[in-house]
N, C-alpha and C positions, 0 to 999 in steps of 0.2 A: 600551231603554236598556242600555248595557254597564257602567254604574256598578256597582262590586262592594261588597257588604256582607259583614260577618262575622256568620254566623248560628250560634247555639248549637243550636237545635232548632225544630221546627214541630209545632203541634197543629192538626189540620185541622178538628175539630169541637168547639171549646171553647165553654163555656156560662157561664163566670164572669168573663170579662174584657170586659164590655160587653154590650149588648143582643143577644138572639137567638143564633143559631149563628155562631161566629166562626172564621176562619182566624187562628190566633195564632202570631206569629213572635217567638221569643225571641232577641233580639239579643245578641251577645257584647260583653263589656266593661262595667265599672262603676267609677266613681271613689269610690263609697261603700263603707264596710266595716261594714255593719249587723250588730250582734251576733246578731240572730235570722234573718239571711238564709237562705232555704230554697233559693236557687240560687247558692251560693258558686262553683260551677263555671263561672259566667258572668263572673267577675271579669276575667280576663285578655283584653284586646282581641286579642292575638295568636293565641289559640285559636279554635276554631270552624271552620265550613266556609264557603268563599267562594261566594256566589251573586250573579248579576246581577239587576237589576230585572226584566228580561225573563223570566228563568228563574222568578222568584217569581210574576210575573203569570200566566204560563202555568199554574202550579199552582193559583193562586188562582181563576182562571176556571172550573176544574173544579167548584168548589163554589158558583158563583153562584146556582144554583137553591135550594140550602139557605139561603143568605143572604137571598135575596129572600122566600122563604116565611116565614122566622122573624123578619125584620127585623134580621138580623145584618150581618156585614161582616168587616173585617180589623182586628186589633189587633196593634200592636207593643209588646213588653215586653222584659224582660231579666233580669238586667243593666239597664243604662240605655240605652234605645234612642236618646236624643238625643245620645249620644256619637258617633253616626254620622248627624248631622243632614242632610247633603247626600244621603245615600242614602235616608233616610226621606222627604225632600222629593220626590225623583223617584219613589219607590215610591207615595206617596200621590197624586201628580199622575196617575200611570197608573191608580190605583184610581178616582179621580174621573172619569176619561175612560170608565171601564167602569161608572160609576154605582154604585160600591161604597162603603158606609159605612166611615169610617176612625176609629180610636181609638188613642190613645197612653197606655200605662201608664208613668208617669214619676215620678221624685223631684223634678223641676223644678230640679235642680242645674245643668244646662247651659242657659244662657239667653243668647242673643245674637241678632244680626240673622238668621242662618240659621234659628234656631228660630222666629223670628217668621214667616219664609216658610213653614216646615213647617206652622205653625198655620193658614195660609190654606187648606190642603188637609185639615185635621183637623176631623172632626165632633164628636168627644168627647175630653176629656182625663180620664184616671183619675189623679188627683194623690195620691201617697203623701206624707202629712205625718207624719213619724215622732214628732214631739213639738213643742210650741210654745215650750218653754223653750229658750233659746239654749244654755245650758251642757249640759243633758241631751241636746239634739239632737246636739251635738258628741260627747258621750260615746257615744251610740248609734251614730252613723254615721261619726265621724271627720272630718266636714266641717261647714262653717257652714250655718246655716239661711237666711242672707240671700238667696242666689240663689233659693231656693224661694219666699220671700215676694215677691220681685220678680216672679217668674214668675206667681204667683197674682194679684198686683195687676194684671199685664198682661192676664191672662185675664178679669179683671173689666172692664177698660177696653174690651176688644173684644167683651165679652159672649159668650165662648166657653163652651159647655156643659161643666160639670165634675161628676165624681163624686169626692168626697174619700174616700181610704182611710186609716184609722187603725188600726194594730195595737195592741191593748191587751196590754201586757207587764207582768206584776207586777214591781214594783221599778224599772221603767224609764219606762213611759209611762202609768202608772195614777194619777199624782198628781192629785188632784181640782182643785187650783188651776191646774195646767197645762191640764187639760181645760176648765176654766171659761174661762181666758184664750183658748184656741183657739176655744171656742164664741162668745165675744164677737167675736173677729176675723172668723170665718166668717159671723156673722149680718149683717155689713155688705155681703154680696154678694148679687146677684140672679141669678147665673148658675150656682148650685150646685143640681143636680138632687136629689142625695141624698148622705148620708154613710154609707159602709160601715164599721161598727165590726167589726174582724176579731180574734177571740180568738187570742192567741199559741198556736202549736203547735211541736212539735219534730220534725216530719216530715223536715226537711232535715239533722238532726244527723249522720246516717250519711255524708252527702256531705262534711261537714267532716272527719270521721275518715278517710275515704278519701283526701282531699286533704292530710292531715297538718296541718290547721289546728286551732287551739285553740278549742274551743266552750265559751264561758264560761257558758252558760245550762243546763247539764245538770241542775242542781238546781232550776231554775225550773219551777214547775207552771203549766199553763194557768189563766187567770182563772176564778174561780168564777162561778156564775150570778148571785149577788148583786153581784159586782164588775162584771159586764157590765151589769146593770140600773142600777147606780149611775152608771156612765159614760154610759149612754144617757139617763138622766134629766137629767143636766147639759146634754147637747147639746140635748135636746128642750125644755128650759126656755127656749131662745133660738129656738124655732120652727124648728129644723132638722129636716129629714126624715132620720131615722136608721134604718138597718136593720142586722141582724147575721145571721150564719149559724150 
């Protein structure tokens, strides 16, 4: 396929974005403006390197033995990969022809008929839910949570396997009532494999400085062990499979 995508970077042997060893493609462009984003350099859709589906598949096939041995595959992340839905659809279609497992790491903010077609060729969705409270979600990301909820509801309808990712940020996403409400919501689904509770970190702060962006969380410390345990206990109360790193 000669369809062209905007690529930020590639990690050939990733181990944290889905099962097994994965060929991870960081797509360029994102409509969200998360205050704790560790890849702010992926924001602008006009940046990045152009690659065709065929070019990527040629590279991906070099790692098929690692994927097969480890139960891995290909993950697209970003940025927001579904901003380039047509490209992802054709890429994943080619991956399935090669028998390669596919995963999307997404905010769920882009949701339309094209994305529904992408999901037909997707084995796993890693869905980042930044917060369940509408006002706080808007404060954290600059956008509405409504498309993400519609996206998650659709994943439930089609029984698509999901890993939920929740970044625990003191002062932003650590409110116990918000976590409780999220837990209640998620407990109504049968397609959630697990919830990854990810402690906030500032490893991307230097990128904000290099880009001339204002990083508002310089004084924010990572959550304490007790804060992580408290959040996990709320989620587990609703029989959700929760892990942390």
